[in-house]
NURO-48391 format. One record per residue (C-alpha): residue number from 1; x negated, z negated, y negated; residue in three letters. Coordinates in nm, 2 decimals, decimal comma. Each point is the difference from the previous one (the first is absolute). Layout:
<r pos="NUM" east="X" up="Z" north="Y" code="ALA"/>
...
REM end
This chain:
<r pos="1" east="-0,01" up="2,15" north="-0,12" code="MET"/>
<r pos="2" east="0,06" up="-0,34" north="-0,23" code="GLN"/>
<r pos="3" east="0,35" up="0,02" north="0,07" code="ASN"/>
<r pos="4" east="-0,06" up="0,01" north="0,39" code="ASP"/>
<r pos="5" east="-0,24" up="-0,31" north="-0,03" code="ILE"/>
<r pos="6" east="0,28" up="-0,18" north="-0,19" code="ARG"/>
<r pos="7" east="0,24" up="0,09" north="0,23" code="ASP"/>
<r pos="8" east="-0,20" up="-0,11" north="0,31" code="LEU"/>
<r pos="9" east="-0,09" up="-0,35" north="-0,14" code="LEU"/>
<r pos="10" east="0,39" up="-0,01" north="-0,10" code="TYR"/>
<r pos="11" east="0,10" up="0,07" north="0,33" code="SER"/>
<r pos="12" east="-0,29" up="-0,22" north="0,18" code="ALA"/>
<r pos="13" east="0,10" up="-0,30" north="-0,22" code="ASN"/>
<r pos="14" east="0,37" up="0,03" north="0,11" code="ARG"/>
<r pos="15" east="-0,17" up="-0,12" north="0,37" code="ILE"/>
<r pos="16" east="-0,28" up="-0,20" north="-0,07" code="ILE"/>
<r pos="17" east="0,15" up="-0,24" north="-0,26" code="LEU"/>
<r pos="18" east="-0,21" up="-0,16" north="-0,22" code="GLY"/>
<r pos="19" east="-0,35" up="0,17" north="0,07" code="LYS"/>
<r pos="20" east="-0,01" up="0,26" north="-0,28" code="PRO"/>
<r pos="21" east="-0,39" up="-0,05" north="-0,05" code="TYR"/>
<r pos="22" east="-0,07" up="0,01" north="0,39" code="LYS"/>
<r pos="23" east="0,18" up="0,32" north="0,04" code="ILE"/>
<r pos="24" east="-0,14" up="0,17" north="-0,31" code="ARG"/>
<r pos="25" east="-0,34" up="-0,10" north="0,18" code="LEU"/>
<r pos="26" east="0,11" up="0,15" north="0,29" code="ALA"/>
<r pos="27" east="0,09" up="0,33" north="-0,11" code="LEU"/>
<r pos="28" east="-0,32" up="0,04" north="-0,25" code="CYS"/>
<r pos="29" east="-0,19" up="-0,05" north="0,36" code="CYS"/>
<r pos="30" east="0,17" up="0,27" north="0,14" code="LEU"/>
<r pos="31" east="-0,04" up="0,23" north="-0,34" code="LEU"/>
<r pos="32" east="-0,37" up="-0,07" north="0,02" code="ALA"/>
<r pos="33" east="0,01" up="0,11" north="0,39" code="ARG"/>
<r pos="34" east="-0,13" up="-0,32" north="0,15" code="GLY"/>
<r pos="35" east="0,14" up="-0,24" north="0,28" code="HIS"/>
<r pos="36" east="0,18" up="-0,31" north="-0,06" code="LEU"/>
<r pos="37" east="-0,04" up="-0,32" north="0,18" code="LEU"/>
<r pos="38" east="0,30" up="-0,28" north="-0,07" code="ILE"/>
<r pos="39" east="-0,07" up="-0,31" north="0,14" code="GLU"/>
<r pos="40" east="0,23" up="-0,34" north="0,00" code="ASP"/>
<r pos="41" east="0,19" up="-0,19" north="0,20" code="ILE"/>
<r pos="42" east="0,32" up="0,15" north="0,22" code="PRO"/>
<r pos="43" east="0,32" up="0,03" north="-0,12" code="GLY"/>
<r pos="44" east="-0,08" up="0,11" north="-0,38" code="VAL"/>
<r pos="45" east="0,04" up="0,39" north="-0,01" code="GLY"/>
<r pos="46" east="-0,33" up="0,18" north="0,09" code="LYS"/>
<r pos="47" east="0,15" up="0,22" north="0,26" code="THR"/>
<r pos="48" east="0,27" up="0,01" north="-0,22" code="THR"/>
<r pos="49" east="-0,19" up="0,14" north="-0,30" code="LEU"/>
<r pos="50" east="-0,19" up="0,27" north="0,26" code="ALA"/>
<r pos="51" east="0,38" up="0,14" north="0,11" code="HIS"/>
<r pos="52" east="0,11" up="0,01" north="-0,37" code="THR"/>
<r pos="53" east="-0,30" up="0,21" north="-0,12" code="LEU"/>
<r pos="54" east="0,03" up="0,21" north="0,30" code="ALA"/>
<r pos="55" east="0,34" up="0,09" north="-0,07" code="LYS"/>
<r pos="56" east="-0,07" up="0,04" north="-0,38" code="LEU"/>
<r pos="57" east="-0,28" up="0,26" north="0,08" code="LEU"/>
<r pos="58" east="0,17" up="0,17" north="0,26" code="GLY"/>
<r pos="59" east="-0,33" up="-0,01" north="0,21" code="LEU"/>
<r pos="60" east="-0,02" up="0,02" north="0,39" code="ASN"/>
<r pos="61" east="0,00" up="-0,35" north="0,10" code="TYR"/>
<r pos="62" east="-0,08" up="-0,18" north="0,30" code="GLN"/>
<r pos="63" east="-0,06" up="-0,38" north="0,08" code="ARG"/>
<r pos="64" east="-0,24" up="-0,18" north="0,23" code="ILE"/>
<r pos="65" east="0,07" up="-0,34" north="0,13" code="GLN"/>
<r pos="66" east="-0,36" up="-0,12" north="0,05" code="PHE"/>
<r pos="67" east="-0,01" up="-0,23" north="0,29" code="THR"/>
<r pos="68" east="-0,28" up="-0,17" north="0,20" code="SER"/>
<r pos="69" east="-0,01" up="0,26" north="0,27" code="ASP"/>
<r pos="70" east="0,07" up="0,30" north="-0,19" code="ILE"/>
<r pos="71" east="-0,31" up="0,24" north="0,08" code="LEU"/>
<r pos="72" east="-0,16" up="0,31" north="-0,23" code="PRO"/>
<r pos="73" east="0,18" up="0,27" north="0,18" code="ALA"/>
<r pos="74" east="0,37" up="-0,13" north="-0,09" code="ASP"/>
<r pos="75" east="-0,13" up="0,04" north="-0,35" code="ILE"/>
<r pos="76" east="-0,19" up="0,34" north="0,02" code="LEU"/>
<r pos="77" east="0,19" up="0,14" north="0,29" code="GLY"/>
<r pos="78" east="-0,18" up="0,14" north="0,28" code="THR"/>
<r pos="79" east="-0,06" up="0,30" north="0,27" code="SER"/>
<r pos="80" east="0,28" up="0,03" north="0,27" code="VAL"/>
<r pos="81" east="-0,11" up="0,27" north="0,30" code="PHE"/>
<r pos="82" east="0,27" up="0,24" north="0,03" code="ASP"/>
<r pos="83" east="0,04" up="0,11" north="0,36" code="ALA"/>
<r pos="84" east="0,16" up="0,35" north="-0,10" code="LYS"/>
<r pos="85" east="-0,23" up="0,14" north="-0,22" code="ASN"/>
<r pos="86" east="-0,34" up="-0,21" north="0,21" code="HIS"/>
<r pos="87" east="-0,11" up="-0,13" north="-0,37" code="GLU"/>
<r pos="88" east="0,01" up="-0,33" north="-0,14" code="PHE"/>
<r pos="89" east="0,25" up="0,01" north="-0,36" code="LYS"/>
<r pos="90" east="-0,05" up="-0,24" north="-0,28" code="PHE"/>
<r pos="91" east="0,31" up="-0,17" north="-0,12" code="HIS"/>
<r pos="92" east="-0,04" up="-0,15" north="-0,34" code="PRO"/>
<r pos="93" east="0,03" up="-0,34" north="-0,07" code="GLY"/>
<r pos="94" east="0,23" up="-0,19" north="-0,28" code="PRO"/>
<r pos="95" east="-0,35" up="0,02" north="-0,22" code="ILE"/>
<r pos="96" east="0,15" up="0,38" north="-0,05" code="PHE"/>
<r pos="97" east="0,22" up="-0,08" north="-0,30" code="ASN"/>
<r pos="98" east="0,01" up="0,02" north="-0,37" code="GLN"/>
<r pos="99" east="0,06" up="-0,39" north="-0,01" code="MET"/>
<r pos="100" east="-0,07" up="-0,23" north="0,26" code="VAL"/>
<r pos="101" east="0,05" up="-0,36" north="-0,03" code="LEU"/>
<r pos="102" east="-0,23" up="-0,22" north="0,24" code="ALA"/>
<r pos="103" east="0,23" up="-0,32" north="0,05" code="ASP"/>
<r pos="104" east="-0,18" up="-0,35" north="0,01" code="GLU"/>
<r pos="105" east="-0,34" up="0,21" north="0,06" code="ILE"/>
<r pos="106" east="-0,16" up="-0,31" north="0,06" code="ASN"/>
<r pos="107" east="0,14" up="-0,08" north="0,29" code="ARG"/>
<r pos="108" east="-0,16" up="0,28" north="0,19" code="ALA"/>
<r pos="109" east="-0,38" up="-0,03" north="0,15" code="THR"/>
<r pos="110" east="-0,25" up="0,13" north="-0,22" code="PRO"/>
<r pos="111" east="-0,06" up="0,28" north="0,23" code="LYS"/>
<r pos="112" east="0,37" up="0,13" north="-0,10" code="ALA"/>
<r pos="113" east="-0,06" up="-0,07" north="-0,36" code="GLN"/>
<r pos="114" east="-0,33" up="0,19" north="0,00" code="SER"/>
<r pos="115" east="0,22" up="0,36" north="0,13" code="ALA"/>
<r pos="116" east="0,12" up="0,01" north="-0,35" code="LEU"/>
<r pos="117" east="-0,36" up="0,01" north="-0,15" code="LEU"/>
<r pos="118" east="-0,07" up="0,36" north="-0,01" code="GLU"/>
<r pos="119" east="0,42" up="0,11" north="-0,09" code="ALA"/>
<r pos="120" east="-0,03" up="-0,24" north="-0,30" code="MET"/>
<r pos="121" east="-0,34" up="0,12" north="-0,16" code="GLU"/>
<r pos="122" east="-0,01" up="0,36" north="0,08" code="GLU"/>
<r pos="123" east="0,36" up="0,12" north="0,11" code="GLN"/>
<r pos="124" east="-0,06" up="0,13" north="0,31" code="HIS"/>
<r pos="125" east="-0,08" up="-0,16" north="0,37" code="VAL"/>
<r pos="126" east="-0,23" up="0,11" north="0,27" code="THR"/>
<r pos="127" east="0,13" up="-0,05" north="0,36" code="ILE"/>
<r pos="128" east="-0,23" up="0,16" north="0,32" code="GLU"/>
<r pos="129" east="-0,22" up="0,15" north="-0,25" code="GLY"/>
<r pos="130" east="0,29" up="0,19" north="-0,20" code="VAL"/>
<r pos="131" east="0,07" up="-0,09" north="-0,33" code="THR"/>
<r pos="132" east="0,38" up="0,03" north="-0,11" code="TYR"/>
<r pos="133" east="0,08" up="0,00" north="-0,36" code="PRO"/>
<r pos="134" east="0,29" up="-0,26" north="-0,14" code="LEU"/>
<r pos="135" east="0,28" up="0,12" north="-0,22" code="PRO"/>
<r pos="136" east="0,00" up="0,02" north="-0,37" code="ASN"/>
<r pos="137" east="0,08" up="-0,19" north="-0,16" code="PRO"/>
<r pos="138" east="-0,11" up="-0,31" north="0,25" code="PHE"/>
<r pos="139" east="0,04" up="-0,36" north="-0,07" code="PHE"/>
<r pos="140" east="-0,02" up="-0,35" north="0,21" code="VAL"/>
<r pos="141" east="0,17" up="-0,29" north="-0,13" code="ILE"/>
<r pos="142" east="-0,10" up="-0,27" north="0,22" code="ALA"/>
<r pos="143" east="0,16" up="-0,36" north="0,02" code="THR"/>
<r pos="144" east="-0,17" up="-0,29" north="0,12" code="GLN"/>
<r pos="145" east="0,08" up="-0,36" north="0,01" code="ASN"/>
<r pos="146" east="-0,23" up="-0,29" north="-0,12" code="PRO"/>
<r pos="147" east="-0,35" up="-0,06" north="0,22" code="SER"/>
<r pos="148" east="0,08" up="-0,35" north="0,07" code="HIS"/>
<r pos="149" east="0,35" up="0,09" north="0,19" code="GLN"/>
<r pos="150" east="-0,05" up="0,01" north="0,39" code="ILE"/>
<r pos="151" east="-0,12" up="0,32" north="0,18" code="GLY"/>
<r pos="152" east="-0,15" up="0,18" north="-0,31" code="THR"/>
<r pos="153" east="-0,33" up="0,18" north="0,01" code="PHE"/>
<r pos="154" east="-0,15" up="0,00" north="-0,34" code="PRO"/>
<r pos="155" east="-0,06" up="0,38" north="-0,12" code="LEU"/>
<r pos="156" east="-0,38" up="0,08" north="-0,05" code="PRO"/>
<r pos="157" east="-0,15" up="0,06" north="-0,33" code="GLU"/>
<r pos="158" east="-0,02" up="0,36" north="0,10" code="SER"/>
<r pos="159" east="0,37" up="0,03" north="0,06" code="GLN"/>
<r pos="160" east="0,11" up="-0,19" north="-0,30" code="LEU"/>
<r pos="161" east="-0,24" up="0,19" north="-0,23" code="ASP"/>
<r pos="162" east="0,23" up="0,32" north="0,10" code="ARG"/>
<r pos="163" east="0,29" up="-0,13" north="-0,16" code="PHE"/>
<r pos="164" east="0,01" up="0,08" north="-0,34" code="LEU"/>
<r pos="165" east="0,27" up="-0,30" north="-0,09" code="MET"/>
<r pos="166" east="0,06" up="-0,31" north="0,13" code="ARG"/>
<r pos="167" east="0,37" up="-0,16" north="-0,12" code="ILE"/>
<r pos="168" east="0,18" up="-0,35" north="0,06" code="GLU"/>
<r pos="169" east="0,37" up="0,02" north="-0,04" code="LEU"/>
<r pos="170" east="0,03" up="-0,34" north="0,00" code="GLY"/>
<r pos="171" east="0,35" up="-0,22" north="-0,01" code="TYR"/>
<r pos="172" east="0,31" up="0,16" north="-0,25" code="PRO"/>
<r pos="173" east="0,10" up="-0,20" north="-0,28" code="ASP"/>
<r pos="174" east="0,29" up="-0,18" north="-0,01" code="HIS"/>
<r pos="175" east="0,20" up="0,25" north="-0,17" code="GLU"/>
<r pos="176" east="-0,13" up="0,30" north="0,26" code="ALA"/>
<r pos="177" east="0,08" up="-0,20" north="0,29" code="GLU"/>
<r pos="178" east="0,34" up="-0,10" north="-0,11" code="ARG"/>
<r pos="179" east="0,07" up="0,38" north="-0,06" code="GLN"/>
<r pos="180" east="-0,17" up="0,07" north="0,38" code="LEU"/>
<r pos="181" east="0,21" up="-0,28" north="0,12" code="LEU"/>
<r pos="182" east="0,33" up="0,17" north="-0,15" code="LYS"/>
<r pos="183" east="-0,09" up="0,34" north="0,03" code="GLY"/>
<r pos="184" east="0,00" up="0,28" north="0,30" code="GLN"/>
<r pos="185" east="-0,21" up="0,02" north="0,30" code="ASN"/>
<r pos="186" east="-0,32" up="0,16" north="-0,09" code="ARG"/>
<r pos="187" east="-0,06" up="0,20" north="0,25" code="HIS"/>
<r pos="188" east="0,39" up="0,18" north="-0,08" code="LYS"/>
<r pos="189" east="-0,12" up="0,03" north="-0,33" code="LEU"/>
<r pos="190" east="-0,32" up="0,19" north="0,07" code="ILE"/>
<r pos="191" east="0,16" up="0,27" north="0,18" code="GLN"/>
<r pos="192" east="0,22" up="0,08" north="-0,29" code="SER"/>
<r pos="193" east="-0,29" up="0,04" north="-0,19" code="LEU"/>
<r pos="194" east="-0,07" up="0,38" north="-0,14" code="GLU"/>
<r pos="195" east="-0,31" up="0,19" north="-0,05" code="VAL"/>
<r pos="196" east="-0,15" up="-0,05" north="-0,31" code="LYS"/>
<r pos="197" east="-0,40" up="0,15" north="0,03" code="LEU"/>
<r pos="198" east="0,01" up="0,27" north="0,19" code="PRO"/>
<r pos="199" east="-0,31" up="0,05" north="0,17" code="SER"/>
<r pos="200" east="-0,10" up="0,29" north="-0,21" code="ASP"/>
<r pos="201" east="0,04" up="-0,16" north="-0,29" code="HIS"/>
<r pos="202" east="-0,18" up="-0,32" north="0,15" code="LEU"/>
<r pos="203" east="-0,29" up="0,23" north="0,05" code="LEU"/>
<r pos="204" east="0,02" up="0,13" north="-0,35" code="SER"/>
<r pos="205" east="-0,03" up="-0,35" north="-0,14" code="MET"/>
<r pos="206" east="-0,29" up="-0,07" north="0,21" code="GLN"/>
<r pos="207" east="-0,18" up="0,29" north="-0,14" code="GLN"/>
<r pos="208" east="0,10" up="-0,10" north="-0,36" code="SER"/>
<r pos="209" east="-0,11" up="-0,34" north="0,06" code="VAL"/>
<r pos="210" east="-0,36" up="0,11" north="0,05" code="THR"/>
<r pos="211" east="-0,02" up="0,18" north="-0,35" code="GLU"/>
<r pos="212" east="0,10" up="-0,32" north="-0,19" code="VAL"/>
<r pos="213" east="-0,30" up="-0,05" north="-0,23" code="TYR"/>
<r pos="214" east="-0,23" up="-0,26" north="0,06" code="VAL"/>
<r pos="215" east="-0,26" up="-0,06" north="-0,31" code="SER"/>
<r pos="216" east="-0,33" up="-0,13" north="0,03" code="ASN"/>
<r pos="217" east="0,10" up="-0,33" north="-0,17" code="ALA"/>
<r pos="218" east="0,18" up="-0,08" north="0,30" code="LEU"/>
<r pos="219" east="-0,23" up="0,09" north="0,25" code="LEU"/>
<r pos="220" east="-0,23" up="-0,24" north="-0,13" code="ASP"/>
<r pos="221" east="0,28" up="-0,24" north="0,02" code="TYR"/>
<r pos="222" east="0,04" up="0,13" north="0,37" code="CYS"/>
<r pos="223" east="-0,35" up="-0,04" north="0,09" code="GLN"/>
<r pos="224" east="-0,04" up="-0,32" north="-0,20" code="ALA"/>
<r pos="225" east="0,26" up="-0,16" north="0,24" code="ILE"/>
<r pos="226" east="-0,15" up="0,12" north="0,33" code="ILE"/>
<r pos="227" east="-0,33" up="-0,14" north="-0,14" code="SER"/>
<r pos="228" east="0,15" up="-0,32" north="-0,05" code="PHE"/>
<r pos="229" east="0,14" up="-0,04" north="0,36" code="THR"/>
<r pos="230" east="-0,36" up="0,08" north="0,12" code="ARG"/>
<r pos="231" east="-0,19" up="-0,23" north="-0,18" code="THR"/>
<r pos="232" east="0,24" up="-0,29" north="-0,04" code="SER"/>
<r pos="233" east="-0,01" up="-0,32" north="0,20" code="PRO"/>
<r pos="234" east="0,38" up="0,02" north="0,03" code="ASP"/>
<r pos="235" east="-0,04" up="0,24" north="0,27" code="TYR"/>
<r pos="236" east="-0,14" up="0,03" north="0,30" code="HIS"/>
<r pos="237" east="-0,08" up="0,40" north="-0,02" code="TYR"/>
<r pos="238" east="0,11" up="0,24" north="-0,23" code="GLY"/>
<r pos="239" east="0,21" up="0,29" north="-0,09" code="LEU"/>
<r pos="240" east="-0,11" up="0,30" north="0,23" code="SER"/>
<r pos="241" east="0,00" up="0,37" north="-0,21" code="PRO"/>
<r pos="242" east="0,33" up="0,07" north="0,23" code="ARG"/>
<r pos="243" east="0,14" up="-0,24" north="-0,19" code="ALA"/>
<r pos="244" east="-0,10" up="0,07" north="-0,35" code="GLY"/>
<r pos="245" east="0,14" up="0,37" north="0,08" code="LEU"/>
<r pos="246" east="0,32" up="-0,17" north="0,11" code="ALA"/>
<r pos="247" east="-0,01" up="-0,24" north="-0,32" code="LEU"/>
<r pos="248" east="0,02" up="0,31" north="-0,21" code="LEU"/>
<r pos="249" east="0,23" up="0,20" north="0,24" code="ASN"/>
<r pos="250" east="0,26" up="-0,27" north="-0,08" code="ALA"/>
<r pos="251" east="-0,06" up="-0,08" north="-0,37" code="ALA"/>
<r pos="252" east="0,07" up="0,44" north="-0,04" code="LYS"/>
<r pos="253" east="0,32" up="-0,04" north="0,22" code="ALA"/>
<r pos="254" east="0,13" up="-0,29" north="-0,22" code="TRP"/>
<r pos="255" east="-0,09" up="0,16" north="-0,35" code="ALA"/>
<r pos="256" east="0,19" up="0,29" north="0,18" code="PHE"/>
<r pos="257" east="0,33" up="-0,19" north="0,05" code="MET"/>
<r pos="258" east="-0,02" up="-0,15" north="-0,36" code="ASP"/>
<r pos="259" east="-0,03" up="0,42" north="-0,13" code="GLN"/>
<r pos="260" east="-0,32" up="-0,03" north="-0,11" code="ARG"/>
<r pos="261" east="-0,29" up="0,25" north="0,06" code="ASP"/>
<r pos="262" east="-0,30" up="-0,24" north="-0,04" code="ALA"/>
<r pos="263" east="-0,07" up="-0,39" north="0,17" code="VAL"/>
<r pos="264" east="-0,03" up="-0,29" north="-0,25" code="LEU"/>
<r pos="265" east="-0,14" up="-0,32" north="0,12" code="PRO"/>
<r pos="266" east="0,35" up="-0,13" north="0,06" code="GLU"/>
<r pos="267" east="0,04" up="0,27" north="0,28" code="ASP"/>
<r pos="268" east="-0,32" up="-0,14" north="0,18" code="ILE"/>
<r pos="269" east="0,11" up="-0,36" north="-0,07" code="GLN"/>
<r pos="270" east="0,34" up="0,05" north="0,17" code="ALA"/>
<r pos="271" east="-0,14" up="0,14" north="0,31" code="VAL"/>
<r pos="272" east="-0,31" up="-0,23" north="0,00" code="LEU"/>
<r pos="273" east="0,18" up="-0,22" north="0,26" code="ALA"/>
<r pos="274" east="0,17" up="0,23" north="0,25" code="ALA"/>
<r pos="275" east="-0,32" up="0,20" north="0,04" code="VAL"/>
<r pos="276" east="-0,29" up="-0,26" north="0,01" code="ALA"/>
<r pos="277" east="0,16" up="-0,32" north="0,10" code="GLY"/>
<r pos="278" east="-0,04" up="0,10" north="0,38" code="HIS"/>
<r pos="279" east="-0,32" up="0,16" north="-0,04" code="ARG"/>
<r pos="280" east="-0,13" up="-0,32" north="-0,13" code="LEU"/>
<r pos="281" east="-0,10" up="-0,32" north="0,12" code="ARG"/>
<r pos="282" east="0,00" up="-0,36" north="-0,15" code="SER"/>
<r pos="283" east="0,18" up="-0,34" north="0,03" code="GLY"/>
<r pos="284" east="0,36" up="0,13" north="-0,03" code="ASP"/>
<r pos="285" east="0,23" up="0,22" north="0,18" code="ASN"/>
<r pos="286" east="0,22" up="0,07" north="-0,29" code="ASP"/>
<r pos="287" east="-0,05" up="0,36" north="-0,16" code="SER"/>
<r pos="288" east="0,06" up="-0,14" north="-0,38" code="GLU"/>
<r pos="289" east="-0,24" up="-0,26" north="0,07" code="ALA"/>
<r pos="290" east="-0,30" up="0,18" north="0,14" code="ILE"/>
<r pos="291" east="0,00" up="0,24" north="-0,27" code="VAL"/>
<r pos="292" east="0,10" up="-0,28" north="-0,26" code="ALA"/>
<r pos="293" east="-0,41" up="-0,04" north="-0,06" code="PRO"/>
<r pos="294" east="-0,03" up="0,37" north="-0,07" code="ILE"/>
<r pos="295" east="0,24" up="0,02" north="-0,29" code="LEU"/>
<r pos="296" east="-0,13" up="-0,31" north="-0,16" code="ALA"/>
<r pos="297" east="-0,34" up="0,11" north="0,01" code="LYS"/>
<r pos="298" east="-0,05" up="0,40" north="-0,02" code="VAL"/>
<r pos="299" east="0,05" up="0,10" north="-0,37" code="ALA"/>
<r pos="300" east="0,16" up="0,32" north="-0,05" code="VAL"/>
<r pos="301" east="-0,24" up="0,20" north="-0,13" code="LEU"/>
REM end
């Protein structure tokens, strides 16, 4: 299994240059059965990263381009009358895939954004009173442009909280950008990728992640972080119980990727910004800066 992870990370880093930590976070999120939000300016590789992961994982993949006029039915599907059989027949929408890319999700209206809430939380959707299960595994990878850009609708807190992680890719460094300028077209490279982690292996790894041991001392540290965010004047409101579970699951996945069967404080610290940065409100928008008071003031117990 560890060879599969190593091969996948190596292949992904050949496509997305100079971002090994962010790619590792993205895979960690999927191993923890979470959904991923990638927020950054246009053109830095958000969509390319989603395409790359889908290809390397061999998952059924569908991209949904979110626009201001998209409707929930465009995402979930709709019932169409079958004149031959005199009945309505449900036609599944693009949500019925193992990996769904919600591209530029914050360019859609809140009504369209809310179509993803049930799917992301419960892995099924209810349409006209009928509940339809979604595939397993099921992931939503959403991209969004910075909220200050024209034509965006900010995601509500209830939607943000359903993403286990939020990451930002940022500009490549000088050497990575030089390789990008001299190299092949990224889309052609993606098409040449081979599956490195089949879905059955992925499901097995996800189960192994749940079995990673967490000591009482680590639970105390996790709770101390959560409690700090709820009482500190640095934040408008604290982390929810769902956020606490997300932090723990992400730390387990990070430990598993390091071939360890127990969580260390460093695992929690490694994923904290990605898990908590979009769930907390403070005077800063940068995830690392948002969690800096936590790392500075909450002692490892």
